[in-house]
C-alpha angles and dihedrals in degrees: 000000000000119000117214105231123192130200127246109248091221110034101022091232122148115260119202123211113285093022133094136042121275118211121187115197122215090257088060094253112147122220123187119199127192095219144350091271091063091043094051093045090051092050090047086055095239114163114241090211089068096052114084096213097059126095092236092058092048091050095048093048094044094241096136104090097174096061092044094053093051092049101061109147128214116229115236114230116235115236115226112252121186116216130175119239121231108271095018127070124219092257092056092050093048091048091053091048091052092052119109116252092244092057090047092050091049091051090049092051091049091051092051093053 
């Protein structure tokens, strides 16, 4: 048997069926709180991100190790793409790349004079 758990809108804690406090705002938005502490903090307009025991604080300050380990990303490798630069075609660039360093140095010296 699987129990449908919900999350507290303030602390992020799991709430099992038959537990918690449900608050329905005048605009028909439903809030479910795990306990009276969460409810009173919400009504006093305290920010959960500033309280160290809430899930939002732990997420913002990178305290949750379990979620971070499961979320390791693989880096995508960039495929080489050859583009021509304005004023120089692809053939000219490839020819300059293929030049020997001595020839390149001589051309640089000639340009500086």
